[in-house]
C-alpha positions as a Markdown table, in Angstrom:
| # | Residue | x | y | z |
|---|---|---|---|---|
| 1 | Met | 30.6 | 3.2 | -8.9 |
| 2 | Glu | 27.5 | 4.6 | -7.2 |
| 3 | Ile | 24.6 | 2.1 | -7.0 |
| 4 | Ala | 21.0 | 2.2 | -5.8 |
| 5 | Leu | 19.8 | -0.9 | -3.8 |
| 6 | Val | 16.1 | -1.7 | -3.8 |
| 7 | Gly | 15.2 | -3.6 | -0.7 |
| 8 | Cys | 16.9 | -3.9 | 2.7 |
| 9 | Gly | 15.6 | -7.1 | 4.1 |
| 10 | Ala | 17.8 | -10.1 | 4.8 |
| 11 | Ile | 19.1 | -10.2 | 1.3 |
| 12 | Gly | 19.7 | -6.5 | 1.0 |
| 13 | Arg | 21.5 | -6.2 | 4.3 |
| 14 | Ser | 23.7 | -9.2 | 3.4 |
| 15 | Val | 24.5 | -7.6 | 0.1 |
| 16 | Leu | 25.5 | -4.3 | 1.9 |
| 17 | Thr | 27.6 | -6.3 | 4.3 |
| 18 | Leu | 29.6 | -8.0 | 1.5 |
| 19 | Leu | 30.0 | -4.8 | -0.5 |
| 20 | Gln | 31.9 | -3.4 | 2.4 |
| 21 | Gln | 34.8 | -5.5 | 1.1 |
| 22 | His | 34.7 | -3.7 | -2.2 |
| 23 | Pro | 35.7 | 0.0 | -1.9 |
| 24 | His | 35.0 | 0.8 | -5.5 |
| 25 | Val | 31.3 | 0.2 | -5.0 |
| 26 | His | 29.4 | 3.0 | -3.2 |
| 27 | Pro | 25.7 | 2.3 | -2.2 |
| 28 | Lys | 24.3 | 5.8 | -2.4 |
| 29 | Trp | 20.6 | 5.1 | -2.2 |
| 30 | Val | 18.7 | 2.3 | -0.4 |
| 31 | Val | 15.1 | 2.2 | -1.6 |
| 32 | Val | 12.5 | 0.7 | 0.8 |
| 33 | Ser | 8.7 | 0.8 | 1.1 |
| 34 | Arg | 8.8 | 1.8 | 4.8 |
| 35 | Ile | 11.5 | 3.6 | 6.7 |
| 36 | Thr | 11.8 | 2.4 | 10.3 |
| 37 | Pro | 14.3 | 3.3 | 13.1 |
| 38 | Gln | 15.7 | -0.2 | 12.7 |
| 39 | Leu | 16.4 | 0.3 | 9.0 |
| 40 | Leu | 17.9 | 3.7 | 9.6 |
| 41 | Glu | 20.3 | 2.1 | 12.1 |
| 42 | Ala | 21.1 | -0.8 | 9.8 |
| 43 | Val | 21.9 | 1.4 | 6.8 |
| 44 | Ala | 23.9 | 3.8 | 9.0 |
| 45 | Asp | 26.0 | 0.9 | 10.0 |
| 46 | Leu | 26.4 | -0.9 | 6.7 |
| 47 | Ala | 26.4 | 2.0 | 4.2 |
| 48 | Pro | 27.0 | 5.2 | 6.2 |
| 49 | Ser | 27.0 | 7.4 | 3.0 |
| 50 | Ala | 23.7 | 6.0 | 1.7 |
| 51 | Gln | 20.3 | 7.8 | 1.7 |
| 52 | Leu | 17.3 | 5.7 | 2.8 |
| 53 | Val | 14.4 | 6.7 | 0.5 |
| 54 | His | 11.0 | 5.5 | -0.7 |
| 55 | Ala | 11.9 | 5.8 | -4.4 |
| 56 | Leu | 14.9 | 6.8 | -6.4 |
| 57 | Pro | 15.0 | 10.6 | -6.6 |
| 58 | Asp | 14.4 | 12.2 | -10.0 |
| 59 | Asp | 17.8 | 13.7 | -10.0 |
| 60 | Ala | 19.6 | 10.5 | -9.1 |
| 61 | His | 21.7 | 8.8 | -11.7 |
| 62 | Pro | 23.3 | 5.7 | -10.3 |
| 63 | Ala | 25.5 | 3.5 | -12.5 |
| 64 | Leu | 23.4 | 0.5 | -11.5 |
| 65 | Leu | 20.1 | -0.2 | -9.7 |
| 66 | Val | 20.1 | -3.5 | -7.9 |
| 67 | Glu | 16.7 | -5.1 | -7.1 |
| 68 | Cys | 16.5 | -7.6 | -4.2 |
| 69 | Ala | 13.1 | -6.6 | -2.8 |
| 70 | Gly | 10.6 | -9.1 | -4.3 |
| 71 | His | 8.3 | -9.2 | -7.3 |
| 72 | Ser | 6.4 | -6.0 | -6.7 |
| 73 | Ala | 9.6 | -4.0 | -7.0 |
| 74 | Ile | 10.0 | -4.9 | -10.6 |
| 75 | Ala | 7.1 | -2.7 | -11.9 |
| 76 | Gln | 7.5 | -0.1 | -9.1 |
| 77 | His | 11.2 | 0.6 | -9.3 |
| 78 | Val | 13.0 | -1.4 | -12.0 |
| 79 | Arg | 10.9 | -0.5 | -15.0 |
| 80 | Pro | 11.0 | 3.3 | -14.3 |
| 81 | Ala | 14.8 | 3.1 | -13.8 |
| 82 | Leu | 15.2 | 1.3 | -17.1 |
| 83 | Glu | 13.2 | 4.0 | -18.9 |
| 84 | Arg | 15.6 | 6.6 | -17.4 |
| 85 | Gly | 18.6 | 4.8 | -18.9 |
| 86 | Ile | 19.7 | 3.2 | -15.6 |
| 87 | Ala | 21.1 | -0.4 | -15.9 |
| 88 | Cys | 19.4 | -2.8 | -13.6 |
| 89 | Val | 20.4 | -6.1 | -11.9 |
| 90 | Val | 17.3 | -8.2 | -11.1 |
| 91 | Ala | 17.1 | -10.9 | -8.4 |
| 92 | Ser | 13.4 | -11.5 | -8.5 |
| 93 | Val | 13.5 | -13.3 | -11.8 |
| 94 | Gly | 10.2 | -15.1 | -11.1 |
| 95 | Ala | 8.4 | -11.8 | -11.7 |
| 96 | Leu | 9.1 | -12.2 | -15.4 |
| 97 | Ser | 6.6 | -15.2 | -15.4 |
| 98 | Thr | 3.8 | -12.7 | -15.2 |
| 99 | Pro | 2.3 | -12.4 | -18.7 |
| 100 | Gly | 3.7 | -9.3 | -20.4 |
| 101 | Met | 6.3 | -8.4 | -17.8 |
| 102 | Ala | 9.3 | -9.5 | -19.7 |
| 103 | Gln | 8.1 | -7.6 | -22.8 |
| 104 | Ala | 7.4 | -4.5 | -20.7 |
| 105 | Leu | 11.0 | -4.5 | -19.2 |
| 106 | Glu | 12.5 | -5.1 | -22.6 |
| 107 | Ala | 10.6 | -2.1 | -24.0 |
| 108 | Ala | 11.6 | 0.0 | -21.0 |
| 109 | Ala | 15.3 | -0.9 | -21.5 |
| 110 | Ala | 15.0 | 0.0 | -25.2 |
| 111 | Thr | 13.5 | 3.3 | -24.3 |
| 112 | Gly | 16.4 | 4.1 | -21.9 |
| 113 | Asn | 19.0 | 2.4 | -24.2 |
| 114 | Thr | 20.2 | 0.3 | -21.3 |
| 115 | Gln | 20.3 | -3.3 | -20.1 |
| 116 | Ile | 18.8 | -5.7 | -17.6 |
| 117 | Gln | 20.9 | -8.4 | -16.0 |
| 118 | Leu | 19.2 | -11.4 | -14.4 |
| 119 | Val | 21.2 | -13.0 | -11.6 |
| 120 | Ser | 21.5 | -16.7 | -11.4 |
| 121 | Gly | 20.5 | -16.7 | -7.8 |
| 122 | Ala | 20.2 | -20.0 | -6.0 |
| 123 | Ile | 21.1 | -22.1 | -9.1 |
| 124 | Gly | 24.2 | -22.8 | -11.2 |
| 125 | Gly | 24.7 | -23.9 | -14.8 |
| 126 | Val | 22.8 | -21.0 | -16.2 |
| 127 | Asp | 25.7 | -19.9 | -18.4 |
| 128 | Ala | 25.9 | -23.4 | -19.9 |
| 129 | Leu | 22.1 | -23.5 | -20.6 |
| 130 | Ser | 22.2 | -20.1 | -22.2 |
| 131 | Ala | 25.1 | -21.1 | -24.5 |
| 132 | Ala | 23.5 | -24.4 | -25.3 |
| 133 | Gln | 20.2 | -22.9 | -26.5 |
| 134 | Leu | 22.1 | -21.1 | -29.2 |
| 135 | Gly | 22.9 | -24.5 | -30.8 |
| 136 | Gly | 19.5 | -25.9 | -30.0 |
| 137 | Leu | 18.0 | -27.4 | -26.9 |
| 138 | Asp | 15.7 | -30.4 | -27.0 |
| 139 | Gln | 14.7 | -30.7 | -23.4 |
| 140 | Val | 15.2 | -28.9 | -20.0 |
| 141 | Ile | 13.8 | -30.3 | -16.8 |
| 142 | Tyr | 14.2 | -28.5 | -13.5 |
| 143 | Ser | 13.4 | -30.4 | -10.2 |
| 144 | Gly | 13.2 | -28.8 | -6.8 |
| 145 | Arg | 13.1 | -30.7 | -3.5 |
| 146 | Lys | 12.3 | -29.3 | -0.1 |
| 147 | Pro | 11.4 | -30.9 | 3.2 |
| 148 | Pro | 7.7 | -31.5 | 3.5 |
| 149 | Leu | 7.0 | -28.8 | 6.0 |
| 150 | Ala | 8.6 | -26.3 | 3.8 |
| 151 | Trp | 5.5 | -26.6 | 1.5 |
| 152 | Val | 3.1 | -25.7 | 4.3 |
| 153 | Gly | 0.9 | -22.8 | 3.1 |
| 154 | Thr | 1.1 | -23.8 | -0.6 |
| 155 | Pro | -1.3 | -25.8 | -2.9 |
| 156 | Ala | 0.7 | -29.0 | -1.9 |
| 157 | Glu | -1.3 | -29.2 | 1.3 |
| 158 | Ala | -4.4 | -30.1 | -0.7 |
| 159 | Gly | -2.8 | -33.1 | -2.3 |
| 160 | Cys | -1.1 | -34.9 | 0.7 |
| 161 | Glu | -0.5 | -34.9 | 4.4 |
| 162 | Leu | 2.8 | -33.1 | 4.5 |
| 163 | Ala | 3.5 | -33.8 | 8.1 |
| 164 | Ser | 3.2 | -37.6 | 7.7 |
| 165 | Leu | 5.1 | -38.2 | 4.5 |
| 166 | Arg | 7.6 | -41.0 | 4.7 |
| 167 | Glu | 8.9 | -40.9 | 1.1 |
| 168 | Ala | 9.2 | -38.2 | -1.6 |
| 169 | Val | 6.0 | -37.1 | -3.4 |
| 170 | Cys | 5.9 | -35.0 | -6.6 |
| 171 | Ile | 3.5 | -32.2 | -5.7 |
| 172 | Phe | 3.7 | -30.4 | -9.0 |
| 173 | Glu | 4.7 | -31.2 | -12.6 |
| 174 | Gly | 4.1 | -28.7 | -15.4 |
| 175 | Thr | 5.7 | -25.7 | -17.2 |
| 176 | Ala | 7.9 | -23.1 | -15.5 |
| 177 | Arg | 5.2 | -20.5 | -16.0 |
| 178 | Glu | 2.5 | -22.7 | -14.3 |
| 179 | Ala | 5.0 | -23.4 | -11.5 |
| 180 | Ala | 5.5 | -19.7 | -11.0 |
| 181 | Leu | 1.8 | -19.0 | -10.8 |
| 182 | Arg | 1.0 | -21.8 | -8.4 |
| 183 | Tyr | 4.2 | -21.7 | -6.3 |
| 184 | Pro | 5.5 | -18.1 | -6.5 |
| 185 | Lys | 8.0 | -18.5 | -3.7 |
| 186 | Asn | 9.8 | -21.1 | -5.9 |
| 187 | Ala | 9.4 | -19.1 | -9.1 |
| 188 | Asn | 12.8 | -17.5 | -9.1 |
| 189 | Val | 14.9 | -20.6 | -9.8 |
| 190 | Ala | 12.4 | -22.2 | -12.2 |
| 191 | Ala | 12.1 | -19.0 | -14.1 |
| 192 | Thr | 15.9 | -18.4 | -14.3 |
| 193 | Val | 16.4 | -21.9 | -15.7 |
| 194 | Ala | 13.6 | -21.4 | -18.2 |
| 195 | Leu | 14.7 | -18.0 | -19.4 |
| 196 | Ala | 18.2 | -19.2 | -19.9 |
| 197 | Gly | 17.1 | -22.2 | -21.9 |
| 198 | Leu | 13.8 | -23.2 | -23.6 |
| 199 | Gly | 11.5 | -20.5 | -22.2 |
| 200 | Leu | 8.8 | -20.4 | -19.6 |
| 201 | Asp | 6.3 | -22.5 | -21.6 |
| 202 | His | 8.7 | -25.2 | -22.7 |
| 203 | Thr | 10.6 | -25.9 | -19.6 |
| 204 | Thr | 9.4 | -28.8 | -17.4 |
| 205 | Val | 9.3 | -28.2 | -13.7 |
| 206 | Arg | 8.9 | -30.9 | -11.0 |
| 207 | Leu | 8.5 | -30.0 | -7.4 |
| 208 | Phe | 8.9 | -32.6 | -4.6 |
| 209 | Ala | 8.1 | -32.8 | -0.9 |
| 210 | Asp | 10.9 | -35.0 | 0.3 |
| 211 | Pro | 11.4 | -36.1 | 3.9 |
| 212 | Ala | 14.9 | -37.3 | 3.0 |
| 213 | Val | 16.3 | -33.8 | 2.5 |
| 214 | Asp | 16.7 | -31.0 | 5.1 |
| 215 | Thr | 17.7 | -28.2 | 2.6 |
| 216 | Asn | 16.6 | -27.0 | -0.8 |
| 217 | Val | 17.9 | -29.3 | -3.6 |
| 218 | His | 18.0 | -28.1 | -7.2 |
| 219 | His | 18.5 | -30.4 | -10.1 |
| 220 | Ile | 18.7 | -29.6 | -13.8 |
| 221 | Gln | 18.7 | -32.0 | -16.7 |
| 222 | Ala | 19.2 | -30.7 | -20.2 |
| 223 | Lys | 20.0 | -32.2 | -23.6 |
| 224 | Gly | 20.4 | -30.8 | -27.1 |
| 225 | Ala | 22.9 | -30.3 | -29.9 |
| 226 | Phe | 25.6 | -29.6 | -27.3 |
| 227 | Gly | 25.2 | -33.0 | -25.6 |
| 228 | Cys | 23.7 | -33.7 | -22.2 |
| 229 | Met | 24.0 | -32.0 | -18.8 |
| 230 | Glu | 23.0 | -32.8 | -15.3 |
| 231 | Leu | 23.6 | -30.5 | -12.3 |
| 232 | Thr | 22.6 | -30.9 | -8.7 |
| 233 | Leu | 23.0 | -28.1 | -6.2 |
| 234 | Gln | 22.2 | -28.4 | -2.5 |
| 235 | Gly | 22.2 | -24.9 | -1.2 |
| 236 | Arg | 22.9 | -23.7 | 2.3 |
| 237 | Pro | 20.4 | -21.2 | 3.6 |
| 238 | Leu | 21.2 | -17.6 | 4.3 |
| 239 | Ala | 21.9 | -17.2 | 8.1 |
| 240 | Ala | 19.7 | -14.1 | 8.3 |
| 241 | Asn | 16.8 | -15.8 | 6.5 |
| 242 | Pro | 16.6 | -19.7 | 6.3 |
| 243 | Lys | 14.1 | -19.4 | 3.4 |
| 244 | Thr | 16.7 | -17.8 | 1.2 |
| 245 | Ser | 19.8 | -19.4 | -0.4 |
| 246 | Ala | 23.2 | -17.9 | 0.6 |
| 247 | Leu | 24.2 | -18.3 | -3.1 |
| 248 | Thr | 21.5 | -15.8 | -4.1 |
| 249 | Val | 23.3 | -13.1 | -2.1 |
| 250 | Tyr | 26.7 | -14.1 | -3.6 |
| 251 | Ser | 25.3 | -14.0 | -7.1 |
| 252 | Ile | 24.0 | -10.5 | -6.6 |
| 253 | Val | 27.3 | -9.2 | -5.2 |
| 254 | Arg | 29.1 | -10.9 | -8.1 |
| 255 | Ala | 27.0 | -9.1 | -10.6 |
| 256 | Ile | 27.7 | -5.8 | -9.0 |
| 257 | Val | 31.4 | -6.2 | -8.5 |
| 258 | Gln | 31.9 | -7.5 | -12.1 |
| 259 | Arg | 31.0 | -4.0 | -13.3 |
| 260 | Thr | 34.1 | -2.6 | -11.6 |
| 261 | Gly | 36.7 | -5.1 | -12.7 |
| 262 | Arg | 38.7 | -5.8 | -15.9 |
| 263 | Trp | 37.6 | -9.5 | -16.1 |
| 264 | Val | 34.1 | -10.8 | -16.8 |
| 265 | Met | 33.4 | -14.5 | -16.3 |
């Protein structure tokens, strides 16, 4: 299966590394905004048969385009690929919080008669939420906890002295859409939970600066016709980029490899 990979940062390189274990998947194009000697060397090492390009060539027809480059890549690369009939795997789910983006991608997929797959990324339980919403969900609450200094450079700085916190402080409570707009670097998990369940405007998000944790902690509470669910996930960071969950890379590779197998779970 020939694929195009959009993005070759810490996530993209980690994806290429893991794909070396799967001989039925062939990265043929790696799409990046800027081609550097370092990138040329990395791609030559991790995917020797791949072309490093600024955009997917007009005559390219991969079985799958995999986005792991950030929100801007959705409009620039994913949408045109969908219109061309190329199935896409999207990691930057938070981009769908932008008004009109989800509808634009759906229209593009309809034009190309293809599909978009959103990966679960750093969170679990998405399959259960997606199934539960078919029977009716009453409430979904997503809570995210990070060490105080992880919120430096965000609106949280205006509300408290992050460096001197001695106990957990809720720095945000609102909808998933509001959270994505105010805290875009935390948008992917909140948006994934929301899109699987009650939607961006009906999912409650609570974000905490918590000196008692040293990693990112994700918590989901949901209730509805199915019963009740609670899930807590304490994710380890990606070695190449501590700001990214290792599970995000694994979920991307899983989405790719599933396309080549006989079993889907």
